[in-house]
N, C-alpha and C positions, 0 to 999 in steps of 0.2 A: 834765837836759834843757835847761835854759837855756843851759848851756855848749855843748851840742851845737848848739843853734839858732844861737848866736853864731858858733861855728867854721864851721858850714856856710854862714852868710851871708857871712862873710869869704872863704871858699874859693870860693863861687859867683861872686862878683864878680871875684875874682882870675882865675878861669878864663875868665869872659866877657870880661874886659878883655884877657887874653892871647890871645884868639881874634880880637880886632879887628885891622884893618889896621895900625893905628899901633904896636901892641905885640907882634904875632905873632913878630917876629924875636928876641925876648928868650928864648924857650923853644922849643927845637926837639924836645923829647922826645916829644910827643903830637901827633897830627894835629889841625888846627883844628876839624874837625867833631866830634871826640870832646870837645874842650875846651868847645864850645858845648853839646853834649848833657849833659856832666857839670855845667856851670854851671847850666843850667835844672833839672836834677834836684836839685841842691843848693838852689836857690831853693824848689822844691816841699817839700824836706825841712825847710827853715827854717820855712815856714808851717805845715806839719803839726806839727812839734815845738812851735811857739809856741801852737798851738791846744790841743795836749795838755797843756801846762803851765798856761796862763792861761785856758782855756775859750774859748767862741765870741766874747765881746765883747772882752775884754782880749787875747785871742790875736791877733785881727786887728790891733789897735793895736800890740802888742808885736812881732808878726811884721813888720809894715811898718817899724817903728822899727829892728829888727835889720837888715833889708834895706837901709834907708837908711844905717845905720852901716857896714855892709859895703861898700856902694858908695862911700861917702865915703873910707873907709880905703884901698880899693884905688886910687881916683882919686889920692889924695895920695901913696901909695907909688910908684905907677908914674910919675906926672908930676914928682914932685920928685927922683926918682933917674935922670932921663934923662941921657944923655951929651951 
């Protein structure tokens, strides 16, 4: 479950970043509205999975930490690989 939460956090912010004006040209496979919906759905999945694994107290802390890790990783990946 922790691996699922981590992967969903990474995918969530990758989709949300690819839906932004700055990076939407990098992937033309899926419409921008679906990228946003998918990203927010994966954010919710990350929080639910973190709560399921760590419980109500540590789940909130772990879930937010995983979301911050996902946001940072997608920020670095997209901004360091720009042309």
